[in-house]
C-alpha positions, 0 to 999 in steps of 0.5 A: 857293373852296370848300377841302377836305382830301383824302387822297392815293395815300401816306395823307398828306393835302392840301388841294383847291381844288374850284372849281380842282381844284388841289391843294397837293401832288400827289395821287399822294402829297404826302409821297413829292413832297415827299420826291423833288423838294425833299429828294432832288433839292434839300437832298441836295446841301449835306450837312453845310453851312450854308445858306439856304432859299426856299419858294414857296409856304409851305402847309401846311408839309409841305417846311418839316417834311420839311426839318426832319427830313433836315437834321438827318440830313443835318448841315445847318444851315438857315435858312428862308424861306417865303412865302406870300399866302394861310396855311392856317388852323387848321381845315386844319392840324388835319386833316393828318397828316404827322406820322403819315406821317412817324413824326415824334412828335419833331418835333409840338413843332416842327410845332406851332410853325411854324404858330403862329409870328409872321409877319415873324419868325425863329423859332427851331425848334431850334439849327440850324433857324431859320424865317421866313414871309413874307406876300407876294405872290410878285411882291413878293420883292426878294431879291438873293443871299441863298438857296442853295437855292430850292424852287418850290412854286407852282400848277400853271402850268395854274390861275396861268400869272402864276406860273411866267414870266421875271418870276418866274424873274428874282426867283428869280435874282436872290434867289439866290447863284452856284451855287445851285439851285431845284428844282420839280416842274414840266417843262413846257417852257415852265417851263424855258424861261422859267428858261433866258431869264433864265440858269438852266441847266435839267437835267429829271430823274425826277420824283415818283411820278404824273410822267415828270420835273421840272425843277431849276436852277442860277444860275452866275454 
């Protein structure tokens, strides 16, 4: 499929799959969306703790980069697992501008290391941040009670409805610890119902720029 790097409304870039008219991040602002959905409504719940994070859709590494930056501000020790079936290629990565948009030149080497790191291997990006990238289909995830927080950042249900079903959310539920949270940019009623059907307690929250609402789910037991 044809892919190109585009600029979103907040000046940060993302990758667009032209044949599907789908982007890796919101066209209303890639960085703004990541900060709002995954940091404000996810990571910030765990200040001064040690946690394990699962990202569904590692993609450009934007969510991992922002998590690395904010985890230092929040004094959080992180073990971060990013799952991606189709890794982004170097030519696309070279066009991204997240370091400048985040004013994070001090994290350039960590961002490079993040993408140059071998898959299926624990990589120490800092003494308090361990990254493991897994090249894996989301349907093949078999973790059990392993994660405190899930970033569910798969492509939208319009283009990949199979990723927003009870089957997938049951895998997420099983992979999470009790009292763990899952956050996603989606607010579709069908997604909320699929989450509830497998046991999640789900709340609607104000969405990032360009979206009225988003969802946050909690595993109660």
